[in-house]
MDAnalysis code that builds the backbone (N, CA, C; Angstrom):
import MDAnalysis as mda
import numpy as np

u = mda.Universe.empty(576, n_residues=192, atom_resindex=np.repeat(np.arange(192), 3), trajectory=True)
u.add_TopologyAttr("name", ["N", "CA", "C"] * 192)
u.add_TopologyAttr("resid", np.arange(1, 193))
u.add_TopologyAttr("resname", ["UNK", "UNK", "UNK", "UNK", "UNK", "UNK", "UNK", "UNK", "UNK", "UNK", "UNK", "UNK", "UNK", "UNK", "UNK", "UNK", "UNK", "UNK", "UNK", "UNK", "UNK", "UNK", "UNK", "UNK", "UNK", "UNK", "UNK", "UNK", "UNK", "UNK", "UNK", "UNK", "UNK", "UNK", "UNK", "UNK", "UNK", "UNK", "UNK", "UNK", "UNK", "UNK", "UNK", "UNK", "UNK", "UNK", "UNK", "UNK", "UNK", "UNK", "UNK", "UNK", "UNK", "UNK", "UNK", "UNK", "UNK", "UNK", "UNK", "UNK", "UNK", "UNK", "UNK", "UNK", "UNK", "UNK", "UNK", "UNK", "UNK", "UNK", "UNK", "UNK", "UNK", "UNK", "UNK", "UNK", "UNK", "UNK", "UNK", "UNK", "UNK", "UNK", "UNK", "UNK", "UNK", "UNK", "UNK", "UNK", "UNK", "UNK", "UNK", "UNK", "UNK", "UNK", "UNK", "UNK", "UNK", "UNK", "UNK", "UNK", "UNK", "UNK", "UNK", "UNK", "UNK", "UNK", "UNK", "UNK", "UNK", "UNK", "UNK", "UNK", "UNK", "UNK", "UNK", "UNK", "UNK", "UNK", "UNK", "UNK", "UNK", "UNK", "UNK", "UNK", "UNK", "UNK", "UNK", "UNK", "UNK", "UNK", "UNK", "UNK", "UNK", "UNK", "UNK", "UNK", "UNK", "UNK", "UNK", "UNK", "UNK", "UNK", "UNK", "UNK", "UNK", "UNK", "UNK", "UNK", "UNK", "UNK", "UNK", "UNK", "UNK", "UNK", "UNK", "UNK", "UNK", "UNK", "UNK", "UNK", "UNK", "UNK", "UNK", "UNK", "UNK", "UNK", "UNK", "UNK", "UNK", "UNK", "UNK", "UNK", "UNK", "UNK", "UNK", "UNK", "UNK", "UNK", "UNK", "UNK", "UNK", "UNK", "UNK", "UNK", "UNK", "UNK", "UNK", "UNK", "UNK", "UNK", "UNK", "UNK"])
u.atoms.positions = np.array([
    [42.459, -18.311, 91.622],
    [42.201, -17.442, 92.754],
    [41.835, -18.287, 93.974],
    [42.325, -17.890, 95.117],
    [41.989, -18.549, 96.368],
    [40.856, -17.747, 97.005],
    [39.740, -18.392, 97.201],
    [38.554, -17.712, 97.720],
    [38.682, -17.414, 99.215],
    [38.005, -16.375, 99.607],
    [38.011, -15.926, 100.994],
    [37.598, -17.044, 101.958],
    [36.606, -17.836, 101.588],
    [36.130, -18.924, 102.456],
    [37.236, -19.947, 102.711],
    [38.057, -20.242, 101.699],
    [39.157, -21.190, 101.879],
    [40.182, -20.632, 102.860],
    [40.459, -19.341, 102.754],
    [41.421, -18.703, 103.659],
    [40.875, -18.710, 105.082],
    [39.603, -18.412, 105.225],
    [38.992, -18.421, 106.555],
    [39.055, -19.810, 107.180],
    [38.810, -20.852, 106.392],
    [38.910, -22.227, 106.900],
    [40.348, -22.536, 107.311],
    [41.306, -22.074, 106.512],
    [42.714, -22.317, 106.830],
    [43.098, -21.654, 108.149],
    [42.717, -20.403, 108.300],
    [43.045, -19.675, 109.523],
    [42.397, -20.346, 110.734],
    [41.153, -20.758, 110.594],
    [40.450, -21.425, 111.697],
    [41.065, -22.779, 112.031],
    [41.637, -23.452, 111.030],
    [42.200, -24.776, 111.265],
    [43.613, -24.732, 111.849],
    [44.260, -23.584, 111.794],
    [45.628, -23.472, 112.312],
    [45.636, -23.724, 113.812],
    [46.553, -24.574, 114.242],
    [46.644, -24.924, 115.658],
    [47.504, -23.951, 116.453],
    [48.211, -23.066, 115.744],
    [49.074, -22.101, 116.415],
    [49.246, -20.882, 115.518],
    [49.761, -19.819, 116.086],
    [50.027, -18.620, 115.302],
    [51.099, -18.905, 114.245],
    [52.097, -19.709, 114.604],
    [53.151, -20.060, 113.638],
    [52.569, -20.821, 112.449],
    [51.649, -21.719, 112.717],
    [51.014, -22.470, 111.634],
    [50.146, -21.539, 110.783],
    [49.463, -20.599, 111.411],
    [48.645, -19.631, 110.671],
    [49.519, -18.803, 109.728],
    [50.706, -18.424, 110.172],
    [51.641, -17.681, 109.316],
    [51.972, -18.511, 108.078],
    [52.278, -19.779, 108.291],
    [52.608, -20.662, 107.169],
    [51.439, -20.802, 106.201],
    [50.251, -21.018, 106.741],
    [49.072, -21.207, 105.889],
    [48.801, -19.960, 105.056],
    [48.850, -18.791, 105.684],
    [48.584, -17.550, 104.947],
    [49.652, -17.311, 103.876],
    [50.906, -17.592, 104.185],
    [51.971, -17.451, 103.191],
    [51.768, -18.369, 102.006],
    [51.424, -19.619, 102.280],
    [51.200, -20.594, 101.208],
    [50.007, -20.190, 100.343],
    [48.925, -19.773, 100.980],
    [47.730, -19.383, 100.228],
    [47.959, -18.115, 99.421],
    [48.719, -17.174, 99.956],
    [49.009, -15.948, 99.207],
    [49.857, -16.258, 97.981],
    [50.829, -17.134, 98.133],
    [51.653, -17.536, 96.995],
    [50.807, -18.226, 95.930],
    [49.929, -19.104, 96.378],
    [49.036, -19.824, 95.459],
    [48.103, -18.845, 94.735],
    [47.568, -17.876, 95.470],
    [46.601, -16.936, 94.894],
    [47.236, -15.966, 93.909],
    [48.462, -15.546, 94.172],
    [49.112, -14.560, 93.299],
    [49.920, -15.211, 92.193],
    [50.305, -16.459, 92.401],
    [51.200, -17.112, 91.452],
    [52.608, -16.533, 91.534],
    [52.870, -15.763, 92.585],
    [54.165, -15.102, 92.781],
    [54.917, -15.770, 93.929],
    [56.234, -15.679, 93.861],
    [57.048, -16.127, 94.984],
    [56.700, -15.265, 96.198],
    [56.450, -15.910, 97.305],
    [56.093, -15.247, 98.554],
    [57.020, -15.791, 99.631],
    [57.818, -14.916, 100.238],
    [58.797, -15.345, 101.239],
    [58.441, -14.720, 102.584],
    [58.271, -15.568, 103.590],
    [58.050, -15.087, 104.952],
    [59.425, -14.745, 105.527],
    [59.559, -13.539, 106.058],
    [60.854, -13.057, 106.549],
    [60.693, -12.484, 107.961],
    [61.805, -12.016, 108.516],
    [61.789, -11.297, 109.782],
    [61.294, -12.131, 110.950],
    [60.690, -11.426, 111.897],
    [60.220, -12.072, 113.118],
    [59.184, -13.143, 112.873],
    [58.393, -12.996, 111.820],
    [57.388, -14.018, 111.546],
    [58.037, -15.316, 111.063],
    [59.117, -15.226, 110.298],
    [59.851, -16.441, 109.901],
    [60.477, -17.093, 111.135],
    [61.027, -16.264, 112.016],
    [61.623, -16.803, 113.242],
    [60.545, -17.467, 114.100],
    [59.366, -16.881, 114.144],
    [58.262, -17.494, 114.897],
    [57.943, -18.889, 114.357],
    [57.973, -19.048, 113.037],
    [57.726, -20.364, 112.440],
    [58.863, -21.314, 112.796],
    [60.116, -20.880, 112.589],
    [61.261, -21.746, 112.882],
    [61.305, -22.171, 114.348],
    [60.872, -21.292, 115.253],
    [60.941, -21.601, 116.679],
    [59.636, -22.198, 117.205],
    [58.724, -22.529, 116.314],
    [57.431, -23.112, 116.685],
    [56.714, -22.271, 117.731],
    [56.801, -20.952, 117.566],
    [56.067, -20.045, 118.443],
    [56.771, -19.688, 119.738],
    [58.040, -20.078, 119.903],
    [58.772, -19.687, 121.113],
    [59.024, -18.175, 121.139],
    [59.005, -17.566, 119.965],
    [59.065, -16.117, 119.855],
    [57.807, -15.691, 119.120],
    [57.481, -14.416, 119.199],
    [56.251, -13.953, 118.573],
    [56.489, -12.651, 117.825],
    [55.873, -12.543, 116.666],
    [55.974, -11.344, 115.851],
    [54.620, -10.631, 115.859],
    [54.657, -9.328, 115.771],
    [53.411, -8.568, 115.770],
    [52.686, -8.645, 114.435],
    [53.441, -8.910, 113.351],
    [52.828, -8.973, 112.029],
    [53.487, -10.078, 111.223],
    [52.963, -10.308, 110.042],
    [53.545, -11.288, 109.131],
    [54.283, -10.497, 108.055],
    [55.601, -10.613, 108.051],
    [56.444, -9.900, 107.097],
    [56.582, -10.742, 105.844],
    [56.164, -10.181, 104.705],
    [56.153, -10.953, 103.465],
    [56.855, -10.181, 102.358],
    [57.794, -10.868, 101.711],
    [58.436, -10.334, 100.517],
    [57.704, -10.923, 99.317],
    [57.044, -10.046, 98.577],
    [56.308, -10.440, 97.376],
    [55.893, -9.169, 96.644],
    [55.385, -9.317, 95.455],
    [54.895, -8.165, 94.709],
    [53.731, -7.519, 95.460],
    [53.889, -6.250, 95.814],
    [52.852, -5.562, 96.592],
    [51.523, -5.478, 95.855],
    [51.574, -5.134, 94.588],
    [50.335, -4.886, 93.838],
    [49.444, -6.134, 93.807],
    [50.007, -7.254, 93.363],
    [49.219, -8.487, 93.262],
    [48.766, -8.964, 94.640],
    [49.683, -8.918, 95.612],
    [49.353, -9.387, 96.960],
    [48.277, -8.517, 97.595],
    [48.361, -7.201, 97.403],
    [47.374, -6.289, 97.986],
    [45.978, -6.586, 97.445],
    [45.880, -6.823, 96.151],
    [44.578, -7.142, 95.555],
    [43.991, -8.410, 96.166],
    [44.845, -9.399, 96.362],
    [44.377, -10.675, 96.908],
    [43.951, -10.517, 98.360],
    [44.803, -9.942, 99.199],
    [44.444, -9.901, 100.616],
    [43.287, -8.942, 100.884],
    [43.110, -7.961, 100.015],
    [41.923, -7.109, 100.140],
    [40.659, -7.946, 99.901],
    [40.714, -8.851, 98.922],
    [39.556, -9.717, 98.657],
    [39.318, -10.695, 99.808],
    [40.326, -10.905, 100.647],
    [40.200, -11.774, 101.813],
    [39.694, -11.016, 103.043],
    [39.431, -9.719, 102.898],
    [38.884, -8.941, 104.007],
    [39.895, -8.124, 104.780],
    [41.143, -8.051, 104.311],
    [42.144, -7.215, 104.972],
    [41.941, -5.764, 104.550],
    [42.230, -4.856, 105.457],
    [42.085, -3.425, 105.208],
    [43.458, -2.777, 105.317],
    [43.777, -1.921, 104.347],
    [45.097, -1.283, 104.297],
    [45.209, -0.143, 105.297],
    [46.400, -0.056, 105.871],
    [46.795, 1.071, 106.697],
    [48.256, 1.321, 106.345],
    [48.483, 2.070, 105.267],
    [49.840, 2.216, 104.744],
    [50.275, 0.911, 104.113],
    [51.464, 0.445, 104.489],
    [52.007, -0.804, 103.973],
    [51.435, -2.019, 104.702],
    [50.852, -1.780, 105.867],
    [50.301, -2.855, 106.697],
    [48.843, -3.103, 106.327],
    [48.500, -4.373, 106.226],
    [47.122, -4.795, 105.954],
    [46.618, -5.546, 107.175],
    [45.455, -5.160, 107.670],
    [44.937, -5.702, 108.919],
    [43.602, -6.421, 108.710],
    [43.484, -7.523, 109.405],
    [42.202, -8.232, 109.502],
    [41.937, -8.357, 111.010],
    [41.190, -7.403, 111.536],
    [40.977, -7.289, 112.985],
    [40.365, -8.533, 113.619],
    [39.376, -9.117, 112.963],
    [38.700, -10.269, 113.569],
    [39.628, -11.470, 113.737],
    [40.719, -11.527, 112.977],
    [41.706, -12.594, 113.133],
    [42.882, -12.146, 113.988],
    [42.996, -10.845, 114.212],
    [44.173, -10.323, 114.907],
    [45.432, -10.501, 114.076],
    [45.307, -10.338, 112.757],
    [46.425, -10.554, 111.835],
    [46.754, -9.269, 111.095],
    [48.031, -8.914, 111.115],
    [48.559, -7.821, 110.304],
    [49.563, -8.413, 109.336],
    [49.477, -8.005, 108.078],
    [50.433, -8.438, 107.056],
    [51.179, -7.213, 106.566],
    [52.504, -7.310, 106.581],
    [53.366, -6.235, 106.088],
    [53.917, -6.670, 104.734],
    [53.418, -6.036, 103.677],
    [53.880, -6.344, 102.318],
    [55.124, -5.514, 102.044],
    [56.267, -6.170, 102.013],
    [57.564, -5.492, 101.920],
    [58.019, -5.196, 100.498],
    [57.300, -5.704, 99.519],
    [57.750, -5.564, 98.135],
    [58.474, -6.824, 97.701],
    [58.943, -6.837, 96.483],
    [59.487, -8.076, 95.926],
    [61.004, -8.220, 96.039],
    [61.680, -7.261, 96.627],
    [63.144, -7.346, 96.756],
    [63.523, -8.089, 98.034],
    [64.117, -9.256, 97.866],
    [64.564, -10.064, 98.998],
    [66.045, -9.800, 99.224],
    [66.427, -9.419, 100.431],
    [67.814, -9.025, 100.687],
    [68.718, -10.182, 101.102],
    [68.151, -11.318, 101.410],
    [68.967, -12.464, 101.805],
    [69.387, -13.297, 100.617],
    [69.992, -14.436, 100.912],
    [70.421, -15.355, 99.865],
    [69.257, -16.247, 99.445],
    [68.939, -16.219, 98.175],
    [67.862, -17.088, 97.667],
    [68.243, -18.561, 97.807],
    [69.542, -18.851, 97.851],
    [69.990, -20.231, 98.006],
    [69.700, -20.779, 99.395],
    [69.508, -19.899, 100.368],
    [69.283, -20.324, 101.756],
    [67.802, -20.383, 102.129],
    [66.934, -19.946, 101.232],
    [65.490, -19.982, 101.504],
    [65.070, -21.431, 101.722],
    [64.226, -21.628, 102.712],
    [63.727, -22.974, 102.997],
    [62.261, -23.075, 102.611],
    [61.911, -24.234, 102.084],
    [60.530, -24.493, 101.675],
    [59.917, -25.473, 102.670],
    [58.752, -25.095, 103.196],
    [58.007, -25.984, 104.090],
    [56.675, -26.300, 103.431],
    [56.232, -27.511, 103.617],
    [54.955, -27.927, 103.056],
    [53.834, -27.681, 104.060],
    [52.709, -27.227, 103.554],
    [51.511, -27.052, 104.369],
    [50.364, -27.769, 103.638],
    [49.230, -27.937, 104.276],
    [48.080, -28.529, 103.572],
    [47.588, -27.643, 102.417],
    [48.080, -26.393, 102.361],
    [47.627, -25.437, 101.347],
    [48.716, -25.131, 100.318],
    [49.747, -25.952, 100.306],
    [50.854, -25.761, 99.385],
    [52.111, -25.347, 100.123],
    [53.191, -25.168, 99.378],
    [54.458, -24.818, 100.023],
    [54.499, -23.352, 100.461],
    [55.309, -23.101, 101.471],
    [55.585, -21.741, 101.919],
    [57.101, -21.589, 101.993],
    [57.591, -20.428, 101.590],
    [59.013, -20.152, 101.625],
    [59.350, -19.300, 102.841],
    [60.455, -19.655, 103.502],
    [60.930, -18.915, 104.664],
    [62.350, -18.434, 104.429],
    [62.627, -17.234, 104.881],
    [63.974, -16.679, 104.811],
    [64.960, -17.657, 105.436],
    [66.183, -17.688, 104.917],
    [67.206, -18.563, 105.451],
    [67.567, -18.213, 106.889],
    [67.870, -19.221, 107.666],
    [68.184, -19.024, 109.078],
    [69.425, -18.154, 109.249],
    [70.431, -18.351, 108.408],
    [71.652, -17.551, 108.529],
    [71.348, -16.064, 108.375],
    [70.522, -15.726, 107.375],
    [70.164, -14.316, 107.149],
    [69.378, -13.747, 108.325],
    [68.447, -14.524, 108.850],
    [67.659, -14.071, 110.001],
    [68.547, -13.859, 111.224],
    [69.443, -14.791, 111.466],
    [70.328, -14.713, 112.623],
    [71.233, -13.482, 112.545],
    [71.888, -13.292, 111.419],
    [72.808, -12.154, 111.294],
    [72.054, -10.833, 111.352],
    [70.854, -10.783, 110.779],
    [70.090, -9.531, 110.868],
    [69.778, -9.194, 112.319],
    [69.399, -10.208, 113.112],
    [69.115, -9.965, 114.534],
    [70.376, -9.498, 115.259],
    [71.500, -10.116, 114.967],
    [72.753, -9.710, 115.615],
    [73.161, -8.294, 115.205],
    [72.938, -7.944, 113.934],
    [73.255, -6.583, 113.468],
    [72.362, -5.558, 114.157],
    [71.091, -5.899, 114.339],
    [70.194, -4.989, 115.057],
    [70.695, -4.773, 116.484],
    [71.120, -5.855, 117.136],
    [71.637, -5.740, 118.502],
    [72.868, -4.840, 118.569],
    [73.755, -5.011, 117.628],
    [75.033, -4.303, 117.681],
    [74.965, -2.875, 117.150],
    [74.202, -2.658, 116.080],
    [74.301, -1.386, 115.356],
    [73.091, -0.467, 115.462],
    [71.949, -0.965, 115.883],
    [70.738, -0.142, 115.867],
    [70.318, 0.212, 117.282],
    [69.781, 1.408, 117.448],
    [69.245, 1.740, 118.779],
    [67.982, 0.910, 119.035],
    [67.903, 0.327, 120.226],
    [66.753, -0.511, 120.558],
    [66.276, -0.198, 121.974],
    [65.046, -0.556, 122.243],
    [64.534, -0.469, 123.610],
    [65.007, -1.708, 124.369],
    [64.905, -1.679, 125.668],
    [65.315, -2.824, 126.486],
    [64.489, -4.064, 126.120],
    [63.174, -3.882, 125.939],
    [62.320, -5.022, 125.600],
    [62.654, -5.598, 124.223],
    [62.881, -4.713, 123.241],
    [63.216, -5.193, 121.897],
    [64.564, -5.889, 121.918],
    [65.514, -5.342, 122.669],
    [66.837, -5.959, 122.792],
    [66.707, -7.369, 123.395],
    [65.892, -7.499, 124.429],
    [65.686, -8.813, 125.048],
    [65.068, -9.792, 124.046],
    [64.138, -9.300, 123.221],
    [63.511, -10.152, 122.221],
    [64.518, -10.577, 121.154],
    [65.363, -9.654, 120.711],
    [66.392, -9.994, 119.721],
    [67.354, -11.045, 120.272],
    [67.757, -10.886, 121.513],
    [68.655, -11.858, 122.155],
    [67.985, -13.224, 122.219],
    [66.721, -13.240, 122.599],
    [65.978, -14.498, 122.666],
    [65.897, -15.160, 121.289],
    [65.562, -14.375, 120.258],
    [65.451, -14.936, 118.910],
    [66.782, -15.516, 118.440],
    [67.865, -14.749, 118.604],
    [69.185, -15.222, 118.169],
    [69.602, -16.462, 118.953],
    [69.360, -16.466, 120.242],
    [69.742, -17.606, 121.088],
    [69.014, -18.879, 120.667],
    [67.732, -18.763, 120.396],
    [66.953, -19.942, 119.997],
    [67.407, -20.444, 118.628],
    [67.623, -19.527, 117.677],
    [68.083, -19.949, 116.349],
    [69.416, -20.686, 116.448],
    [70.349, -20.155, 117.241],
    [71.656, -20.805, 117.391],
    [71.499, -22.162, 118.073],
    [70.696, -22.217, 119.125],
    [70.528, -23.473, 119.870],
    [69.873, -24.555, 119.012],
    [68.860, -24.185, 118.259],
    [68.090, -25.194, 117.541],
    [68.626, -25.525, 116.148],
    [69.377, -24.614, 115.551],
    [69.776, -24.817, 114.148],
    [71.279, -24.777, 113.915],
    [72.075, -24.732, 114.950],
    [73.519, -24.588, 114.782],
    [74.114, -25.661, 113.871],
    [73.612, -26.874, 113.976],
    [74.149, -27.973, 113.162],
    [73.673, -27.935, 111.711],
    [72.737, -27.031, 111.383],
    [72.209, -26.941, 110.021],
    [72.688, -25.695, 109.275],
    [73.480, -24.863, 109.923],
    [73.900, -23.602, 109.309],
    [74.991, -23.813, 108.279],
    [74.954, -23.046, 107.216],
    [76.020, -23.030, 106.218],
    [77.112, -22.127, 106.785],
    [78.154, -22.729, 107.326],
    [79.186, -21.973, 108.045],
    [79.928, -20.972, 107.162],
    [80.204, -21.335, 105.930],
    [80.906, -20.400, 105.038],
    [80.059, -19.165, 104.757],
    [78.805, -19.388, 104.468],
    [77.904, -18.268, 104.212],
    [77.708, -17.443, 105.488],
    [77.542, -18.112, 106.611],
    [77.372, -17.407, 107.881],
    [78.593, -16.536, 108.176],
    [79.775, -17.074, 107.964],
    [81.008, -16.304, 108.187],
    [81.042, -15.077, 107.263],
    [80.669, -15.273, 106.008],
    [80.673, -14.181, 105.032],
    [79.735, -13.052, 105.454],
    [78.480, -13.387, 105.788],
    [77.537, -12.314, 106.117],
    [77.806, -11.719, 107.497],
    [78.377, -12.509, 108.414],
    [78.748, -11.966, 109.726],
    [79.862, -10.929, 109.563],
    [80.810, -11.215, 108.683],
    [81.868, -10.215, 108.397],
    [81.272, -8.990, 107.709],
    [80.440, -9.225, 106.712],
    [79.821, -8.126, 105.961],
    [79.076, -7.177, 106.888],
    [78.352, -7.729, 107.845],
    [77.530, -6.918, 108.741],
    [78.226, -6.591, 110.062],
    [79.521, -6.913, 110.148],
    [80.348, -6.579, 111.311],
    [79.760, -7.133, 112.609],
    [79.416, -8.434, 112.588],
    [78.882, -9.060, 113.790],
    [79.617, -10.356, 114.145],
    [80.822, -10.540, 113.617],
    [81.584, -11.752, 113.924],
    [81.783, -11.872, 115.432],
    [82.067, -10.743, 116.087],
    [82.305, -10.761, 117.532],
    [81.073, -11.186, 118.319],
    [79.940, -10.608, 118.012],
    [78.720, -10.928, 118.765],
    [78.234, -12.344, 118.445],
    [78.416, -12.798, 117.199],
    [78.085, -14.183, 116.851],
    [78.961, -15.124, 117.661],
    [80.237, -14.808, 117.760],
    [81.153, -15.628, 118.563],
    [80.732, -15.689, 120.017],
    [80.294, -14.558, 120.553],
    [79.830, -14.516, 121.946],
    [78.606, -15.417, 122.146],
    [77.646, -15.325, 121.238],
    [76.439, -16.148, 121.354],
    [76.782, -17.629, 121.271],
    [77.665, -17.965, 120.354],
    [78.024, -19.378, 120.178],
    [78.848, -19.886, 121.357],
    [79.731, -19.049, 121.887],
    [80.554, -19.453, 123.025],
    [79.683, -19.788, 124.234],
    [78.620, -19.024, 124.412],
    [77.705, -19.300, 125.534],
    [77.072, -20.676, 125.416],
    [76.977, -21.179, 124.206],
    [76.396, -22.499, 123.964],
    [77.470, -23.575, 123.827],
    [78.745, -23.181, 123.965],
    [79.833, -24.144, 123.823],
    [80.050, -24.581, 122.384],
    [79.682, -23.705, 121.438],
    [79.815, -24.030, 120.020],
    [81.012, -23.313, 119.426],
    [81.602, -23.906, 118.414],
    [82.721, -23.291, 117.719],
    [82.219, -22.096, 116.915],
    [83.043, -21.073, 116.797],
    [82.703, -19.919, 115.966],
    [83.077, -20.225, 114.529],
    [82.418, -19.586, 113.560],
    [82.721, -19.853, 112.161],
    [84.196, -19.627, 111.833],
    [84.835, -18.649, 112.452],
    [86.226, -18.348, 112.129],
    [87.179, -19.405, 112.663],
    [86.733, -20.249, 113.600],
    [87.614, -21.255, 114.152],
    [87.489, -22.589, 113.437],
    [86.676, -22.643, 112.411],
    [86.510, -23.911, 111.677],
    [87.346, -23.916, 110.440],
])
């Protein structure tokens, strides 16, 4: 079990919100003994070193075990969201079903153990699908564009092009992915 005092020290030692996300993910995985994957906007916040910001920490893990642990850390439930007001931290326990490719998950080391992050390809295509297929507000749309642009700019040379092409076709975003890449002068997956 990871004691509340250790978690409090970790949160206090984090130099940024992105680092705090990593520390909490690593400690939750250690405390539950379960795979814990940081996904969504919080994973993008880590990958972009805080250039984007998420309102909560999205975590794929077993809800039951994770809820017991974070409750012992002082978080209070509000539906699926667990809040620790004094830290300004909300954790969204999404359950244990991960919708991306487990082969694309990245492991980062922290002083508190490893943390798993959703694959960049899955995060990128999900953002593009939200832009193309989901109703959004102007502010959310601007945030999605910013997230996708930063991921493409910073990680284009690290993407698995075959997998990216596959999921872009699956989610009907080949066109918008091509547009984003063209703006950066990058080749589209279909042209390789």
